[in-house]
Structure formats: C-alpha cells, structure tokens
N, C-alpha and C positions, 0 to 999 in steps of 0.2 A: 675325649669328646665322644658323645653319643652319635651313632649313625641313624640315618632314617630307616634302615633296614634291620635294626636290632629288635629283638623280641621286647615286648613290654608285659610285664606281670602285674597282677592286681590282687588286692587283698581278698576279693571275691570274685568267683567266675573264672573263665578261661583267660589265658594269656593271649595276646594278639601277635601275629607274625612279624609285624613292622609298626612303625609309628605314624601310618596314615589312616584317617578315618574318613569316610564319606560323611560330610556335614548333613544334618537332617534338612532336606530341601523340599519345599512345596512344589508339587508337580501336577495336581489336578486330574489324576489319571485313574482314579478309582470310581466306583458306581455310586448313584445317588443315595443308596441305602447304606453306605459306608463299607461295603464289601470290597474285597481286592479286585481291582481291574487287571485284565491281562497286560495292559500297557505298562501299569506301574510295577507289575511283577518283572517284565522284560527289562525295564529301566534299572531296577535294583540289582537284578541277576547279572547283567552286564557289568555293573561297578563292582560287585563282589568278585567276578571273575577277572576283572581288570586290575587286581592286585590290592585293593583296600584291605588292611588288616582288620578293620572294623567297618561294617556296612549299616548305616542308620537309616531307619524309615523316615518319611516326612512326619510332621506333627501329626499324631493320630489322637482324635478327640475321644475323650473318656466318658462324656455325656452327650446325648443328642443337643442339649442346649449350648454346647461348647463349640459347635461346628463353625469354623472360620472361613471356609472357601468351598466352592463346588468341587466335586470330584475328590473329597478329602476322604482318605482311608480311616476307618474307625476302629475302636477297640473297646466299645462300651457294651457289648452284648456277646452272650455265648453263640448266638447266631452267626457271628462274624468269624468263629474259630477255624472252619474250613479253609477260608482263605489266609488267614493269618498263619496257619500251619503250613500251607503251600509256600508261603513267603519265606518263613524261617527255615524250612527244609532247603529251599533253593539257595539261600544266602550261605547257610552252613555247608551245603554240598559243594560249594565253590571255595571252601577253605577259609571264609571270612567269619568274623564273630558278628552274630546278628543281634542289633540293638533296636528296640522299638522306642520311639520318642513319644512320651504321654503329654497330652496338651488340652487346654480348654481355653477357648478364645476370650473369656470374660466379656468386657464391654465391647470388644472387637468381633464378637461372633455376629454372624450374618443373620438378621432378623428375617430375611426373605427365605433363608434355608431352614432356620430353626422354627419358624412359625410362632414367635413369641418375642417379647422384649428381652434383649440381652440382660444378663446379671453380671454383677461385679461387686467388689468390696463395699464401695460407697457410690452414691448416685453419680453418673457420668453424663452430663447434659449434652456434650459434644456427640457422644455415640447414642444417646436415647437410652441408656441402661439404668436400671434400677438397682438399688442396694439389696443384697442378699440377706435373707433372714438367718439367724444363728443355726436353724435347722438346715437350711440350704448350704450353709458353709460346711457344716458336718457331713451333708450328703455328698458334697463335692469331694471332700477329704476321702471318704470311703470309696467313690467312684474311682479315683486315681489308684488306690491300693488294690482295689478289685481288678482294674485294668491290667495292673502289673502281674497279678496272679493268673489273669487270663493269658498274658503274653508268654508267661512261664510254661503254662500248660500246652501252648502252641508250639513250643520248642525254642523260642528266643533265648539267647544267652543272658540277657539283661534288658534293662530300661534306662532310658534317660528322662528325667523330669525337666520339662520345659519351663524354666523360670526366668526367661528373658523376654525381650522385645515387646513389652506392655500387655502380654496376655495375663490370664488370670493369676497365676502364681506371682508374676512380676508386679501385678497391680496390688497384691497383698503386701509385697515387700516395700512399695513406694509410699512415702508420706504424702505425696501429692493425690494419688488415687485410692489411698486407704486412709480415710478419716474417721473410722470407727472408734467408738468408745467403749466397746465391750473388750472381752479377752482376745479378740482377733485384731485389735488396732490399738494405736497409741505409741508405746515405747518401741524400739527397734526389736527387742526380744518378742513382744506380742505380735509385731507385724510380720516376724519370721515364723511364727508358730504354725500358720497354715502349711508352709513348706516342710517345717520339721516333722509335723504330725504325719505327713505323707511319707516322708523319708523313713520315720521310725516304723510306720506301718508296714511299709514295703520290705524293709529288712527283716522285720519279725516273721511276717507271713510268707516271704518267698525263700527264705532260708540263707544259708551261708554261701551257697555255691552259685549265687545269682549276682550278676554284675548290676550295680545302681550308680548312675551318673546324674548330675545335675547341670543345666545350662544356665548360666547368668550372663548379663550385660551390665557393664559399670556406668554407661552413659545413656542419655536420652530416656524417654518414657518415664521421667520423674525419678530416675535412679541418681543416687549420689555416691560418687566413687568411694568417699571414706566409708559409707555404710556397705557398699559392695565388698569392700575388704573384710568388714566385720561379718558379713553373711557367710564370706568364704571361710572365715575362721570357725564360725559355728558349724558348718558342714564337716570341716576337717576334724574338729574336736568331738564330734558325734561318733566317729569311727565307723559310721555306717555307710559312708559314700566312697566309692572306688575312683571316681574321676570327676573333676569339675571342668566344664567346657566354657572357657571365657570367650564370649562373642564380642570381639573388639572392633568390628568394622574395618580397622586397619591395624594389623598387629604391631606394627612400628611407630604409629603416631604417637605424639606427645599428650599427656594428660591435660585436660582443660581445667582441672581442679587447682585452686591456689595452694592447697596443701601438698600437692604432688608436682607443683610447677617444675617444668624442664625434664621430668622423668617420662620415659616411654611406658606405655600401658602394660607391654608385656613385662617389663622390668618390675613394676609394682607387684604383680601377681607371682613371678618366679621367685621373687625374694621373700615371699611369705612362707612360714612354716607349713608344710603340708603332710607330714608323717608318711603314711602309707598311701595316701590319696594322690593320684596322678592328675596333672594339669594338661589340659588341652586348649589350644588356642585357634581362633578363627578370624579371619579378615585379611583379604587380599593377598593371599598366598598363591600367586600364579605361576611360579616356576620352582624348579628344584632347588636353586640357590637360596631363594627366600625361606623355602621349608626348612632347609638345613640351618639358615641363620636363626629361625625360631627355636630349633632344637638346641643349637649352640647357646642361645640366650637362656636356656633352662627349662623350656617346655618339654613335656614328655611325649606329647602327641601333637600333630597337626591336623586340623579339620579342614577338608578342601571342598569348596562349594563350586564357585563358578568354573574352575579349572576341571572339576570332575564332570560338569555338564558338557564342556567343550571336547574333552578326551576321557572317555570311559575307562581307559587304562592308564591314567596319568601316573600312578606309582610304578607300573611296569616301564613306562617311558623314562621316568627319572632313574630307574636302576640301570637302564641302558646308557643314558646320557644324563649325568648329574646336573647339567646346565638346561635340561629341557624346559621349554616354555609352553604354556597353554596356546590353543590357536588364537591368532589374531582375530578380533571382531570387526565388523559383522561377520557372522558364520553363516554360510548359505543354508537354506532349509534343507536341502538334500543331505548335506554333511550332518546336520543335527539328526535327521532321521536314521542315518547310518549309525549314529552315535546312541541310538536307542531311545530318542525322544518321540512320543506320540504326539498326535496333532493338538490335543488339548495343552500339552506341555509347551509345544512350540509357540501356541498362541499366548500362553501365559508369559513366555520369554520375550515376546515382543513388547511387553511393558517395561522391560529392562532396556534402557536407552541404548540404541546402537548395537545390541547383542546379536539380533537376527537380521541376516541379509536375505536377499532373493535369489 
C-alpha cells in the first residue's frame, strides 16, 4: 500500500515530496488589477510551509474577460510577472511544488468586474452571456497557452487547466452549454477540442520539464459521467498531461449515473487506465484516515481544501498523528486569522454555511 508521505513522480516536471496537494481555492485576496496581494502571498506561503507537496494557486484568470470574482489573481499580462515571480519563489522556497491554476469564468464571469457581457461557447440566458465568435475561441485558446508560458517564466513548476465547475473549459465540454455547430461543438471529440488544443499548445511551448495538470468534474454543470470518463481517456492517451484532478464533491459518494449504479465515484476513475498520468481526487477529505483511504482506493494524490483552510499545516499534523482531523466548525475568526486568512478571505468564508464563528 502506498503511504501519504511517499514521493510522487511525474512524466514531466519535478517530483513531489508527498501525496498532499493544496486544492486551488478562491480567496479574493489579490488586487483589483489582478496583481498579487500580500494577503494571498501570506496564505499560500503558509500552506507551502505547512507540508503540502504541491501548493496550487487560486483559479487565475487568463483574460480580463474571464474574471470570476473580486480580488482574483490574474496571469493575463506580463505586467503581472513581478507578483507571480514572488509567489512562485515563495512556494518553492518552502520546498513545495508550485502550480498555477489557469481559469476563465466563461458565462460565470462577473460583468460588474469585466465591464462587458460575459462570453461562453453558446448563448446562456441564465447568466446573460453571449456566444463566442470563432475568432474569440481561438483567442481564448492562445490566452491559456500564453498564460502557461508566463507562469513558467515566473518560476512556477507547472500549471493546472481548470476544466471543472461550469467555467469556460467545462462549458465547452458539456452538451448542455456547448450547442455550437462549428468545429468547437457537436460530437464529444469536437466539444473536447478546446481543452485539447490548450493542452497541446502548453506542452509544445512550455517543454518537457513543465508539469501540466487538468481539473475535471464528472457531475453537475451539465457534465455527464460517462463522458467525463471519455474526456479522462483523451487526456491520458495524449501523453501530454501529468495529473488529472477529479473534483468529486465527496470522494466516496456513489455515482448518480445509471451506467455506474452502485459504484463509488473514486472507483470509477481509479479503475481507468492512466499510464504515466497521475490521479488526484478532491471532496470532503477532512482527516488523515480518509486521505489514506483515498490513496488505498487507488488515487495517487489527495487534494485538500476545507481542511487546508482550517489547518495550514494539515499534512504535518497527519504525519504526527495519522488520525488527525481538521478543526471543528464554526471556527473563530481569530483562529482563522492565525491560520493565515486575510479579512477578504474570512468574509468570503462566511458564505460557507457554519464555517466561520465569532
């Protein structure tokens, strides 16, 4: 059986010292122009120093039109390189692998922040978003690739493409949100083309020593589990991707698909061929026992979110006590401040029911 503190090697980029990764988490702590905020730097540096083998940034928008929330860190301009470099240096200086998550909000971009109508694969009346032109699709592909190159120049060890949770890449994958009739929509392969063009471009232009991951979600946001399995296979067969992070909401929950009835979500993906590609899983991993259960079930890496917010040194705590559990909620504000959360992040966490106490 693999242990949580075993080294993990990848086809491209550096190995990680253990099987813990900080999940990419919205924290709203950077500046209005997309530049790195001191509070965001402090928050991520604490996690890197807290024992996470991989430290992932929040979702960083690759185009100004893709900003999804206030205080979002950006990677869309060379003007942002000084802050990105500070962040990469700080994370790597703590002995953690530095990964930047690349994101475009698509229809869920905030019009009050981007100053225009959101764009997405097909018109989305719910969010007031318009369909992208073919030229805009190509511009967005290039923006993701250029952002990855920028992150490499800043010193990041790799990037993760955010293809989950109903944002732009996920919207192209879903038959509900992608109703295009051109080369970017229709069949599963055509709906996957947006993602695969970005993946191919990043691997080609960022080289063999650069880690490339993709985050997918198999449920909600118009995603179909059977198709998520096929997208997973496309990424594995490309031999360009080092890790696929499956955002499962709850790692051990059962599938809702009739095709996979009675199977746990984690088992669906651990049973798939994945060659040299590693599998990360996320969803309600709040203690050392469940993290180890996920590894025992066949995952290579566990992505920790809520427990990393409550305990910046969650991996170190689990190393000292394999049965360690995250802090019980609600968590007092003063404790969250001591755990490295700035005021904007604490206010955001108040939207998570019962998480923040007084």
